[in-house]
GUFIGU-295259 format. One line per field, with one value per residue: residue in three letters; chain; x, y, z of N, C-alpha, C in turn. Coordinates in Angstrom, 2 decimals, always signed. Example, Ala and Ser with C-alpha at 12.3 -4.5 7.8 and 13.67 -1.06 7.14 Angstrom:
<atoms>
residu: [Ala  Ser] .
chaine: [A  A] .
n_east: [+13.19  +12.85] .
n_north: [-5.69  -2.25] .
n_up: [+7.80  +7.08] .
ca_east: [+12.30  +13.67] .
ca_north: [-4.50  -1.06] .
ca_up: [+7.80  +7.14] .
c_east: [+13.20  +12.90] .
c_north: [-3.30  +0.03] .
c_up: [+7.80  +7.87] .
</atoms>
This chain:
<atoms>
residu: [Met  Lys  Pro  Thr  Met  Glu  Ser  Arg  Gly  Ser  Tyr  Lys  Leu  Leu  Ile  Val  Asp  Asn  Glu  Pro  Leu  Ile  Leu  Glu  Glu  Leu  Glu  Glu  Phe  Leu  Ser  Asp  His  Ser  Leu  Pro  Cys  Val  Thr  Cys  Ser  Ser  Pro  Gln  Glu  Ala  Ile  Gln  Arg  Phe  His  Glu  Asp  Ser  Glu  Ile  Asn  Ile  Val  Leu  Ser  Asp  Leu  Tyr  Met  Pro  Gly  Met  Thr  Gly  Ile  Glu  Met  Ile  Ala  His  Leu  Arg  Ala  Ser  Ala  Asp  Lys  Arg  Ile  Phe  Glu  Thr  Ile  Leu  Leu  Ser  Gly  Gln  Ser  Asp  Lys  Gln  Asp  Ile  Ile  Leu  Ala  Leu  Gln  Asn  Gly  Val  Ser  Asp  Tyr  Leu  Ser  Lys  Pro  Leu  Asp  Leu  Asp  Ala  Thr  Leu  Ala  Ser  Ile  Arg  Arg  Leu  Cys  Glu  Val  Ile  Glu  Gln  Arg  Arg  Glu  Ala  Val  Gly  Leu  Asp  Thr  Ile  Phe  Lys  Arg  Leu  Gln  Ser  Ile  Ser  Ser  Ser  Leu  Glu  Glu  Val  Tyr  Gln  Asp  Ile  Ser  Gln  Val  Arg  Lys  Pro  Gly  Gln  Pro  Pro  Glu  His  Ala  Pro  Arg  Pro  Ala  Asn  Ile  Asp  Glu  Ala  Ser  Pro  Leu  Ala  Lys  Leu  Ser  Pro  Arg  Gln  Phe  Glu  Val  Ala  Arg  Leu  Ile  Ala  Lys  Gly  Leu  Ser  Asn  Tyr  Gln  Ile  Ser  His  Glu  Leu  Ser  Leu  Ser  Glu  Asn  Thr  Val  Lys  Leu  Tyr  Val  Ser  Gln  Ile  Leu  Arg  Ile  Thr  Arg  Leu  Gln  Asn  Arg  Thr  Gln  Leu  Ala  Leu  Ala  Leu  Ala  Pro  Arg  Glu  Tyr  Pro] .
chaine: [A  A  A  A  A  A  A  A  A  A  A  A  A  A  A  A  A  A  A  A  A  A  A  A  A  A  A  A  A  A  A  A  A  A  A  A  A  A  A  A  A  A  A  A  A  A  A  A  A  A  A  A  A  A  A  A  A  A  A  A  A  A  A  A  A  A  A  A  A  A  A  A  A  A  A  A  A  A  A  A  A  A  A  A  A  A  A  A  A  A  A  A  A  A  A  A  A  A  A  A  A  A  A  A  A  A  A  A  A  A  A  A  A  A  A  A  A  A  A  A  A  A  A  A  A  A  A  A  A  A  A  A  A  A  A  A  A  A  A  A  A  A  A  A  A  A  A  A  A  A  A  A  A  A  A  A  A  A  A  A  A  A  A  A  A  A  A  A  A  A  A  A  A  A  A  A  A  A  A  A  A  A  A  A  A  A  A  A  A  A  A  A  A  A  A  A  A  A  A  A  A  A  A  A  A  A  A  A  A  A  A  A  A  A  A  A  A  A  A  A  A  A  A  A  A  A  A  A  A  A  A  A  A  A  A  A  A  A  A  A  A  A  A  A  A  A  A  A  A  A] .
n_east: [-54.84  -58.12  -60.91  -62.64  -65.95  -67.11  -65.59  -66.15  -68.68  -71.72  -73.78  -76.85  -78.91  -82.22  -84.02  -86.55  -88.74  -90.98  -90.08  -88.50  -86.01  -84.56  -84.28  -82.68  -80.38  -79.42  -79.02  -77.02  -74.92  -74.45  -73.90  -71.49  -69.94  -69.66  -71.99  -74.63  -77.92  -81.49  -84.25  -87.38  -90.59  -92.79  -94.29  -95.67  -94.60  -92.00  -92.20  -92.82  -90.49  -88.56  -89.19  -88.82  -86.13  -83.67  -81.19  -81.25  -80.46  -80.40  -82.60  -83.68  -85.97  -88.40  -90.38  -93.09  -95.34  -97.59  -100.42  -99.10  -97.07  -93.51  -92.80  -94.89  -94.48  -91.93  -92.50  -94.19  -92.40  -90.67  -92.41  -92.94  -90.59  -89.48  -86.65  -84.84  -81.97  -81.73  -81.36  -82.63  -83.27  -84.81  -86.04  -86.70  -88.25  -89.24  -88.87  -90.27  -90.65  -92.31  -92.64  -90.09  -89.84  -91.91  -90.92  -88.58  -89.77  -90.90  -88.87  -87.03  -83.75  -82.15  -82.42  -82.69  -82.45  -83.98  -82.99  -80.77  -77.60  -75.12  -72.68  -73.11  -75.20  -73.93  -72.16  -73.96  -74.98  -72.68  -72.30  -74.53  -73.93  -71.89  -73.35  -75.02  -73.06  -72.19  -74.52  -74.78  -72.53  -73.24  -75.47  -74.22  -72.48  -74.38  -75.61  -73.46  -73.08  -75.49  -75.25  -73.01  -74.10  -75.96  -74.26  -72.81  -74.83  -75.46  -73.04  -72.92  -75.08  -74.26  -71.95  -73.02  -74.25  -72.03  -70.80  -72.33  -71.68  -71.12  -68.48  -65.98  -66.96  -68.62  -71.83  -74.81  -76.42  -78.30  -80.72  -80.52  -78.59  -79.64  -79.76  -78.59  -76.23  -72.90  -70.39  -67.84  -68.14  -67.82  -70.12  -70.97  -69.66  -71.03  -72.97  -76.23  -77.85  -76.34  -76.59  -79.30  -79.43  -77.85  -79.44  -81.65  -80.42  -79.81  -82.35  -82.70  -83.28  -83.00  -80.72  -82.30  -84.81  -84.17  -83.55  -86.07  -87.37  -85.99  -86.08  -83.94  -81.49  -80.59  -77.88  -76.84  -77.46  -75.79  -73.31  -73.49  -73.62  -71.07  -69.51  -70.38  -69.53  -66.81  -66.28  -67.13  -65.52  -66.34  -66.91  -68.98  -72.55  -73.89  -72.34  -72.67  -75.42  -75.50  -74.04  -75.79  -78.00  -78.45  -79.58  -82.41  -83.79  -85.55] .
n_north: [-89.55  -90.61  -89.80  -92.30  -93.74  -94.02  -92.31  -89.74  -88.89  -89.45  -92.27  -93.92  -96.67  -97.40  -100.25  -101.74  -104.32  -107.00  -109.53  -111.54  -112.88  -111.44  -108.99  -109.81  -110.75  -108.43  -106.66  -107.97  -108.07  -105.32  -104.27  -105.49  -103.92  -101.63  -100.08  -98.97  -100.30  -100.02  -102.09  -102.82  -104.35  -103.46  -100.79  -98.84  -99.06  -98.39  -95.69  -94.50  -95.12  -93.79  -91.08  -90.93  -91.35  -89.32  -89.73  -91.49  -91.73  -93.03  -94.96  -98.17  -99.92  -102.45  -102.98  -104.02  -104.36  -105.33  -103.20  -100.76  -99.51  -99.54  -97.29  -95.51  -95.21  -94.01  -91.63  -90.49  -90.11  -88.24  -86.09  -85.40  -84.89  -82.40  -80.35  -82.34  -84.31  -87.07  -90.23  -92.70  -96.17  -98.46  -101.76  -104.62  -107.59  -107.57  -106.13  -103.99  -101.51  -99.25  -99.14  -98.42  -95.87  -94.54  -94.72  -93.13  -90.69  -90.15  -89.53  -91.56  -92.71  -94.79  -98.04  -101.39  -104.79  -107.82  -111.27  -109.84  -108.47  -108.34  -106.95  -105.08  -103.74  -102.58  -100.92  -99.13  -97.91  -96.66  -94.78  -93.17  -92.21  -90.48  -88.64  -87.63  -86.45  -84.40  -82.89  -82.11  -80.46  -78.49  -77.35  -76.36  -74.44  -72.73  -71.78  -70.38  -68.44  -66.99  -65.98  -64.34  -62.50  -61.28  -60.14  -58.42  -56.68  -55.55  -54.26  -52.39  -50.78  -49.73  -48.41  -46.40  -44.90  -44.09  -42.41  -40.22  -38.99  -36.14  -33.89  -32.20  -28.87  -28.76  -28.03  -29.72  -31.98  -33.81  -35.60  -34.11  -34.77  -34.88  -31.64  -31.26  -32.67  -32.71  -31.32  -32.22  -34.72  -38.26  -39.27  -37.38  -37.90  -39.79  -40.88  -39.81  -42.17  -44.05  -42.94  -43.30  -46.08  -46.37  -45.02  -46.75  -48.99  -48.01  -47.99  -50.58  -52.41  -55.39  -56.62  -57.81  -56.64  -53.98  -54.14  -54.54  -52.23  -50.22  -51.07  -52.60  -55.10  -57.77  -58.34  -55.91  -54.25  -55.38  -54.66  -51.88  -51.63  -52.55  -50.56  -48.29  -48.80  -48.85  -46.23  -44.67  -45.64  -47.33  -50.24  -52.10  -52.79  -52.09  -50.08  -48.17  -47.68  -46.56  -44.27  -42.82  -42.66  -40.46  -38.47  -37.14  -38.19  -37.72] .
n_up: [-30.09  -30.67  -28.60  -26.73  -27.05  -24.55  -22.96  -23.76  -23.04  -21.13  -21.54  -21.75  -22.38  -23.47  -23.86  -25.68  -26.00  -26.60  -26.41  -24.22  -24.47  -26.37  -25.08  -22.93  -24.25  -25.61  -23.46  -21.98  -23.86  -24.50  -22.00  -21.52  -23.08  -21.70  -21.64  -20.01  -19.47  -19.65  -19.50  -21.03  -21.39  -22.68  -24.60  -23.09  -20.50  -21.15  -21.94  -19.52  -18.01  -19.50  -19.08  -16.38  -16.02  -16.68  -17.76  -19.83  -23.19  -25.60  -27.49  -28.13  -29.95  -30.55  -33.50  -33.87  -31.33  -28.69  -28.33  -28.97  -31.58  -32.22  -33.67  -33.13  -30.39  -30.30  -31.66  -29.79  -27.66  -28.84  -29.11  -26.50  -25.21  -25.01  -25.01  -24.77  -25.47  -27.48  -29.22  -31.57  -32.33  -34.45  -34.33  -36.26  -37.53  -40.01  -43.22  -44.45  -46.82  -46.55  -43.80  -43.00  -44.17  -42.80  -40.23  -40.35  -40.91  -38.50  -36.81  -36.22  -35.79  -36.80  -38.43  -37.85  -38.84  -37.71  -37.42  -35.04  -35.87  -33.72  -33.68  -35.70  -34.54  -32.33  -33.70  -34.85  -32.57  -31.62  -33.63  -33.20  -30.69  -31.32  -32.78  -30.77  -29.17  -30.86  -31.02  -28.38  -28.14  -29.98  -28.74  -26.47  -27.60  -28.70  -26.40  -25.23  -27.21  -27.03  -24.46  -24.82  -26.59  -24.92  -22.99  -24.64  -25.45  -22.99  -22.35  -24.41  -23.78  -21.32  -22.17  -23.77  -21.81  -20.30  -22.11  -21.86  -19.54  -17.56  -18.04  -15.97  -15.29  -17.46  -18.65  -17.53  -19.75  -19.61  -17.60  -14.49  -11.49  -8.01  -6.46  -4.02  -3.81  -3.01  -5.01  -4.65  -3.74  -4.25  -5.33  -7.10  -9.39  -10.73  -13.52  -14.72  -15.05  -13.66  -11.14  -10.73  -10.48  -8.17  -6.32  -6.14  -5.13  -2.61  -1.60  -1.05  -3.04  -5.02  -7.60  -9.54  -9.08  -9.58  -12.28  -13.40  -12.57  -13.95  -16.52  -17.57  -18.48  -16.24  -16.26  -17.17  -15.01  -13.07  -14.12  -13.88  -11.07  -10.38  -11.60  -10.18  -7.53  -7.97  -8.89  -6.72  -4.79  -2.81  -0.78  -0.86  -1.36  +0.95  +2.14  +0.17  +0.36  +2.90  +2.42  +0.90  +2.48  +4.43  +2.89  +1.13  -1.72  -4.77] .
ca_east: [-55.77  -59.50  -61.56  -63.57  -67.34  -67.42  -64.87  -66.59  -69.92  -72.47  -74.80  -77.66  -79.83  -83.52  -84.32  -87.98  -89.10  -91.83  -89.44  -87.52  -84.68  -83.88  -83.90  -81.57  -79.19  -78.92  -78.54  -75.74  -73.91  -74.14  -73.26  -70.09  -69.26  -69.75  -73.17  -75.72  -79.20  -82.77  -85.06  -88.83  -91.27  -93.95  -94.09  -96.20  -93.58  -90.83  -92.47  -92.70  -89.09  -87.85  -89.41  -88.31  -84.67  -83.18  -79.90  -81.47  -80.32  -80.54  -83.73  -83.80  -87.33  -89.00  -91.41  -94.44  -95.58  -99.02  -100.90  -98.47  -95.88  -92.30  -92.83  -95.81  -93.84  -90.85  -93.15  -94.67  -91.23  -90.20  -93.35  -93.03  -89.24  -89.06  -85.36  -83.95  -81.19  -81.67  -81.45  -83.45  -83.05  -85.97  -85.69  -87.84  -88.02  -89.77  -88.16  -91.21  -90.15  -93.20  -92.35  -88.84  -90.15  -92.71  -90.02  -87.73  -90.62  -91.24  -87.68  -86.18  -82.40  -81.60  -83.34  -81.92  -83.27  -83.83  -82.21  -79.79  -76.15  -74.74  -71.61  -73.73  -75.97  -72.97  -71.66  -75.02  -75.02  -71.50  -72.57  -75.50  -73.23  -71.19  -74.38  -75.40  -71.96  -72.22  -75.69  -74.45  -71.59  -73.97  -76.28  -73.29  -72.04  -75.52  -75.78  -72.37  -73.34  -76.58  -74.71  -72.16  -74.99  -76.52  -73.19  -72.51  -75.91  -75.31  -71.88  -73.26  -75.96  -73.46  -71.05  -73.79  -74.45  -70.74  -70.51  -73.15  -71.25  -70.71  -67.10  -65.88  -67.20  -69.52  -73.22  -75.51  -77.29  -79.28  -81.41  -79.53  -78.63  -80.18  -78.93  -77.90  -75.02  -71.66  -69.59  -66.61  -68.49  -67.68  -71.42  -71.12  -69.02  -71.92  -73.87  -77.63  -78.33  -75.63  -77.17  -80.60  -79.17  -77.38  -80.60  -82.47  -79.63  -79.99  -83.69  -82.69  -83.74  -82.04  -80.42  -83.46  -85.85  -83.70  -83.66  -87.46  -87.69  -85.38  -86.18  -82.60  -81.22  -79.92  -76.44  -76.52  -77.50  -74.57  -72.22  -73.64  -73.25  -69.61  -68.98  -70.70  -68.65  -65.45  -66.21  -67.30  -64.51  -67.00  -66.59  -70.15  -73.84  -74.27  -71.66  -73.30  -76.71  -75.24  -73.57  -76.95  -79.10  -78.79  -80.22  -83.70  -83.78  -86.85] .
ca_north: [-90.68  -90.16  -90.23  -93.41  -93.39  -93.94  -91.22  -88.43  -88.49  -90.54  -92.84  -94.99  -97.16  -97.97  -101.30  -102.07  -105.48  -107.92  -110.83  -111.52  -113.35  -110.34  -108.04  -110.38  -110.81  -107.08  -106.08  -108.59  -107.67  -103.91  -104.06  -105.91  -102.81  -100.46  -99.28  -99.36  -100.46  -100.21  -102.91  -102.79  -105.32  -102.84  -99.36  -98.03  -99.07  -97.68  -94.25  -94.10  -95.19  -92.74  -89.79  -91.01  -91.41  -88.30  -90.14  -92.29  -90.91  -93.86  -95.87  -99.25  -100.44  -103.34  -102.30  -104.49  -104.78  -105.18  -101.91  -99.59  -99.86  -98.81  -95.98  -94.67  -94.91  -93.04  -90.35  -89.96  -89.62  -87.01  -85.00  -85.07  -84.81  -81.00  -80.14  -83.44  -84.88  -88.53  -90.84  -93.91  -97.26  -99.35  -103.15  -105.33  -108.80  -107.31  -105.02  -103.31  -100.18  -98.23  -99.02  -97.67  -94.47  -94.00  -94.61  -91.96  -89.50  -89.94  -89.21  -92.71  -92.41  -95.93  -99.16  -102.64  -105.97  -109.02  -111.38  -108.76  -108.63  -107.57  -106.02  -103.98  -102.97  -101.78  -99.87  -98.14  -97.19  -95.79  -93.64  -92.29  -91.54  -89.36  -87.64  -87.01  -85.58  -83.22  -82.10  -81.49  -79.37  -77.42  -76.69  -75.61  -73.26  -71.83  -71.14  -69.41  -67.34  -66.17  -65.24  -63.28  -61.48  -60.56  -59.32  -57.37  -55.71  -54.83  -53.37  -51.29  -49.89  -49.02  -47.51  -45.22  -44.09  -43.49  -41.32  -39.07  -38.46  -34.74  -33.58  -31.05  -27.57  -28.86  -27.96  -30.99  -32.06  -34.87  -35.48  -33.77  -35.42  -33.96  -30.45  -31.23  -33.49  -31.92  -31.60  -32.90  -36.09  -39.26  -39.47  -36.39  -38.43  -40.77  -40.43  -39.86  -43.54  -44.68  -42.45  -43.97  -47.41  -46.20  -44.63  -47.93  -49.83  -47.43  -48.36  -51.99  -53.26  -56.35  -56.39  -58.24  -55.62  -52.78  -54.39  -54.32  -50.84  -49.34  -51.74  -53.01  -56.51  -57.96  -58.22  -54.48  -53.73  -55.84  -53.82  -50.57  -51.74  -52.64  -49.22  -47.36  -49.09  -48.46  -44.78  -44.09  -46.27  -48.02  -51.67  -52.94  -52.12  -51.55  -48.78  -47.24  -47.32  -45.66  -42.99  -42.11  -42.67  -39.21  -37.52  -37.54  -37.96  -38.06] .
ca_up: [-30.05  -30.59  -27.38  -26.88  -26.87  -23.13  -22.31  -24.22  -22.41  -20.52  -22.42  -21.18  -23.39  -23.14  -24.84  -25.58  -26.83  -25.85  -26.39  -23.12  -24.87  -27.06  -24.03  -22.17  -25.11  -25.85  -22.21  -21.64  -24.85  -24.39  -20.69  -21.69  -23.76  -20.80  -21.95  -19.11  -20.16  -18.98  -20.39  -20.82  -22.26  -23.32  -24.88  -22.00  -19.44  -21.67  -21.89  -18.12  -17.59  -20.22  -18.44  -15.01  -16.03  -17.64  -18.32  -21.04  -24.40  -26.81  -27.35  -29.11  -29.80  -31.53  -34.28  -33.58  -29.96  -28.33  -27.83  -29.59  -32.35  -31.85  -34.33  -32.35  -29.11  -30.53  -31.98  -28.51  -26.92  -29.49  -28.86  -25.07  -24.63  -24.99  -25.65  -24.38  -26.58  -27.52  -30.55  -31.54  -33.29  -34.56  -34.62  -36.86  -38.32  -41.34  -43.88  -45.31  -47.19  -46.00  -42.37  -42.86  -44.48  -41.69  -39.08  -40.56  -40.81  -37.09  -36.03  -35.91  -36.28  -37.54  -38.58  -37.90  -39.07  -36.89  -36.18  -34.95  -35.91  -32.55  -34.03  -36.46  -33.56  -31.57  -34.60  -34.97  -31.30  -31.58  -34.53  -32.55  -29.60  -31.95  -33.11  -29.50  -28.75  -31.72  -30.64  -27.09  -28.41  -30.66  -27.72  -25.64  -28.35  -28.83  -25.09  -25.09  -28.14  -26.48  -23.31  -25.34  -27.13  -23.78  -22.41  -25.60  -25.38  -21.72  -22.46  -25.31  -23.04  -20.33  -22.90  -24.17  -20.62  -19.94  -23.06  -21.51  -18.25  -17.65  -17.69  -15.06  -15.90  -18.61  -18.17  -17.73  -20.90  -19.36  -16.32  -13.46  -10.19  -6.99  -6.28  -2.73  -3.81  -3.03  -6.21  -4.25  -3.36  -5.32  -5.96  -8.17  -10.58  -11.36  -14.58  -14.25  -14.96  -12.54  -9.89  -10.58  -9.95  -6.80  -5.49  -5.90  -4.22  -1.28  -1.14  -0.71  -4.14  -5.57  -9.02  -10.32  -8.92  -10.28  -13.73  -13.79  -12.31  -14.96  -17.84  -17.98  -18.20  -14.95  -16.52  -17.23  -13.64  -12.40  -14.61  -13.25  -9.65  -10.34  -11.92  -9.09  -6.40  -8.36  -8.96  -5.38  -3.94  -1.70  -0.84  -1.10  -1.48  +2.25  +2.29  -0.76  +0.94  +4.02  +1.87  +0.36  +3.45  +5.09  +1.99  +0.58  -3.16  -5.38] .
c_east: [-57.19  -60.16  -62.53  -64.97  -67.65  -66.78  -65.41  -67.87  -70.63  -73.59  -75.53  -78.72  -81.13  -83.85  -85.75  -88.30  -89.96  -91.30  -88.32  -86.12  -83.88  -83.42  -82.66  -80.28  -78.58  -78.34  -77.18  -74.63  -73.48  -73.49  -71.80  -69.26  -69.44  -70.89  -74.32  -77.06  -80.36  -83.64  -86.52  -89.49  -92.51  -93.67  -94.57  -95.20  -92.37  -91.01  -92.31  -91.24  -88.27  -87.99  -88.93  -86.79  -84.11  -81.85  -80.05  -81.36  -80.25  -81.65  -83.70  -85.16  -87.71  -90.09  -92.81  -94.54  -97.05  -99.34  -100.33  -97.25  -94.69  -92.27  -93.73  -95.18  -92.76  -91.42  -93.66  -93.51  -90.72  -91.10  -93.33  -91.67  -88.70  -87.71  -84.36  -83.26  -81.19  -81.82  -82.15  -83.07  -84.29  -85.50  -86.90  -87.41  -88.55  -89.08  -89.07  -90.74  -91.00  -92.96  -91.09  -89.07  -90.91  -91.84  -89.15  -88.52  -90.95  -90.00  -86.84  -84.82  -81.82  -82.58  -82.51  -82.86  -82.96  -83.72  -81.03  -78.36  -75.62  -73.63  -72.16  -74.55  -75.06  -72.43  -72.69  -75.10  -73.84  -71.71  -73.52  -74.89  -72.46  -72.17  -74.81  -74.33  -71.95  -73.39  -75.46  -73.53  -72.30  -74.83  -75.40  -72.82  -73.16  -75.76  -74.72  -72.63  -74.43  -76.10  -73.82  -73.00  -75.56  -75.49  -72.86  -73.56  -75.80  -74.16  -72.18  -74.14  -75.19  -72.53  -71.78  -74.02  -73.17  -70.44  -71.30  -72.72  -70.71  -69.26  -67.06  -66.08  -68.17  -70.96  -73.93  -76.45  -78.39  -79.89  -80.40  -79.68  -79.22  -79.21  -78.14  -76.73  -73.81  -70.84  -68.30  -66.87  -68.27  -69.00  -71.64  -70.49  -69.91  -72.73  -75.29  -78.14  -77.64  -76.23  -78.54  -80.43  -78.74  -78.53  -81.47  -81.75  -79.84  -81.36  -83.80  -83.16  -82.62  -81.76  -81.62  -84.56  -85.46  -83.84  -85.08  -87.86  -87.20  -85.41  -84.79  -82.48  -80.49  -78.40  -76.01  -76.49  -76.23  -73.37  -72.28  -73.21  -71.73  -68.98  -69.18  -69.77  -67.22  -65.31  -66.26  -66.28  -65.12  -66.84  -67.79  -71.43  -74.26  -73.63  -72.28  -74.64  -76.53  -74.80  -74.74  -78.04  -79.43  -79.56  -81.58  -83.71  -85.14  -86.76] .
c_north: [-90.16  -90.67  -91.37  -92.92  -93.16  -92.72  -89.85  -87.97  -89.70  -90.97  -93.95  -95.37  -97.67  -98.97  -101.77  -103.20  -106.42  -109.35  -110.82  -111.94  -112.26  -109.30  -108.53  -110.37  -109.42  -106.46  -106.66  -108.12  -106.22  -103.57  -104.46  -104.83  -101.50  -99.51  -99.74  -99.35  -100.52  -100.99  -102.85  -103.74  -104.75  -101.37  -98.46  -97.93  -98.26  -96.16  -93.74  -94.07  -94.10  -91.41  -89.78  -90.92  -90.48  -88.68  -90.99  -91.39  -91.71  -94.88  -96.88  -99.89  -101.39  -102.57  -102.71  -105.04  -104.57  -103.78  -100.69  -100.05  -99.07  -97.42  -95.02  -94.27  -93.85  -91.66  -89.69  -89.39  -88.32  -85.83  -84.53  -84.82  -83.39  -80.87  -81.25  -84.04  -86.40  -89.01  -92.19  -94.91  -98.15  -100.74  -103.86  -106.56  -108.66  -106.09  -104.33  -101.87  -99.07  -98.03  -98.18  -96.18  -93.82  -93.79  -93.36  -90.67  -89.16  -89.83  -90.39  -92.50  -93.54  -97.09  -100.42  -103.83  -107.08  -110.23  -110.39  -109.25  -107.73  -106.56  -104.81  -103.11  -102.05  -100.62  -98.76  -97.27  -96.22  -94.57  -92.65  -91.57  -90.33  -88.24  -86.89  -86.03  -84.29  -82.30  -81.40  -80.29  -78.19  -76.64  -75.83  -74.34  -72.24  -71.07  -70.06  -68.20  -66.42  -65.36  -64.09  -62.14  -60.62  -59.63  -58.14  -56.27  -54.87  -53.84  -52.17  -50.28  -49.07  -48.03  -46.24  -44.30  -43.37  -42.29  -40.06  -38.43  -37.04  -34.58  -32.37  -29.74  -27.59  -28.83  -29.29  -30.94  -33.09  -34.66  -35.24  -34.64  -34.44  -32.82  -30.46  -32.20  -32.57  -32.32  -32.33  -34.36  -37.05  -39.52  -38.53  -36.88  -39.42  -40.13  -40.48  -41.30  -44.29  -44.23  -43.09  -45.36  -47.32  -45.88  -45.85  -48.95  -49.35  -47.76  -49.85  -52.92  -54.19  -55.99  -56.74  -57.18  -54.34  -52.94  -54.16  -52.86  -49.92  -49.93  -52.05  -54.51  -56.60  -57.87  -56.75  -53.87  -54.13  -54.99  -52.43  -50.60  -51.77  -51.28  -48.25  -47.56  -48.66  -46.94  -44.15  -44.62  -46.87  -49.52  -52.53  -52.11  -51.46  -50.18  -47.74  -46.76  -46.33  -44.28  -42.16  -41.91  -41.31  -38.23  -38.03  -37.17  -38.35  -39.41] .
c_up: [-29.87  -29.33  -27.65  -26.65  -25.40  -22.47  -22.66  -23.53  -21.83  -21.46  -21.68  -22.21  -22.78  -24.23  -24.62  -26.54  -25.99  -25.86  -25.34  -23.54  -25.57  -26.04  -23.28  -22.98  -25.30  -24.57  -21.84  -22.57  -24.66  -23.04  -20.74  -22.38  -23.00  -21.14  -21.05  -19.84  -19.18  -19.94  -20.00  -21.81  -22.93  -23.57  -23.73  -20.85  -19.88  -21.60  -20.47  -17.67  -18.25  -19.51  -16.99  -14.95  -17.11  -18.27  -19.58  -22.26  -25.70  -26.56  -28.48  -28.91  -30.92  -32.27  -33.85  -32.17  -29.64  -27.82  -28.51  -30.39  -31.85  -32.46  -33.55  -31.01  -29.27  -30.86  -30.70  -27.70  -27.51  -29.13  -27.42  -24.42  -24.54  -25.70  -25.32  -25.60  -26.46  -28.96  -30.44  -32.64  -33.28  -34.99  -35.19  -37.62  -39.72  -41.93  -44.88  -45.55  -46.57  -44.50  -42.15  -43.12  -43.34  -40.45  -39.19  -40.43  -39.36  -36.20  -35.60  -36.56  -37.13  -37.51  -38.74  -38.02  -38.07  -37.83  -36.19  -35.12  -34.79  -32.83  -34.80  -35.53  -32.76  -32.42  -34.75  -33.71  -31.20  -32.48  -33.86  -31.35  -30.14  -32.30  -31.85  -29.04  -29.56  -31.34  -29.30  -27.29  -29.06  -29.67  -26.83  -26.31  -28.49  -27.52  -24.87  -25.97  -27.60  -25.29  -23.77  -25.92  -26.00  -23.16  -23.32  -25.55  -24.11  -21.78  -23.33  -24.58  -22.02  -21.01  -23.32  -22.98  -20.21  -20.83  -22.73  -20.20  -18.43  -17.22  -16.75  -15.80  -17.06  -18.10  -18.44  -18.92  -20.70  -17.99  -15.21  -12.22  -9.19  -6.69  -5.00  -2.65  -3.93  -4.24  -5.88  -3.88  -4.53  -6.04  -7.13  -9.48  -11.33  -12.48  -14.04  -14.10  -13.82  -11.21  -9.65  -9.96  -8.49  -5.86  -5.16  -5.01  -2.79  -0.71  -0.81  -1.80  -4.61  -7.03  -9.89  -10.27  -9.66  -11.78  -14.22  -13.62  -13.43  -16.37  -18.41  -17.80  -16.87  -15.11  -16.55  -15.84  -12.90  -12.83  -13.98  -11.79  -9.51  -10.60  -10.76  -7.91  -6.71  -8.34  -7.56  -4.38  -2.67  -1.89  -1.23  -1.13  -0.16  +2.47  +1.37  -0.20  +2.08  +3.52  +1.36  +1.40  +4.06  +4.23  +1.54  -0.90  -3.73  -6.07] .
</atoms>
């Protein structure tokens, strides 16, 4: 069974019209269909309410109102909403083709004629709820993809460092660790980059500070910290700091 509009996500409507009877009719009808509404009688009030209430994601607006048209109001909302996901419906008693073209050019999602057919209005809202759901899913997937890219980059960086770790008996080919580290110490098993991270941990730096100090991503630093603790068999950063504290390293 396909999820209902209400079960898939939260939706709140902003209805803007200078005719009180239309506001009352739409609010009562949509509330009966489990769609909470905020009503405003002017575009200026609507703009304020829209920015005050982040849950509003569908805007129904009359076209002609004193001081500002619905198209101008919606264009303003689009320009000031940053990455906020919302859809819009324009309501008008006139069906001028140029108005419809201008509305679409300014990001209006749908156009309904007055007097309103309430069932058609509800159908339009349901379609826009589906659009919102698709946009939410796309944003979620994009966020996951970017996180995976970041993790992949961090893993690649750590892998390159691991490939440079000196094997027993092999002469160092990269920046050596301090000479006063006992070869039997777990610290001797760290790669040069791992030792750099460990040294900064011993100085009390956070992962964020270490990432800036070594020009690494914070995810990469976290991976290094995990590796260092595993290799040295220490339980936490404090134990690592204590293990390094008696020595003076450059």
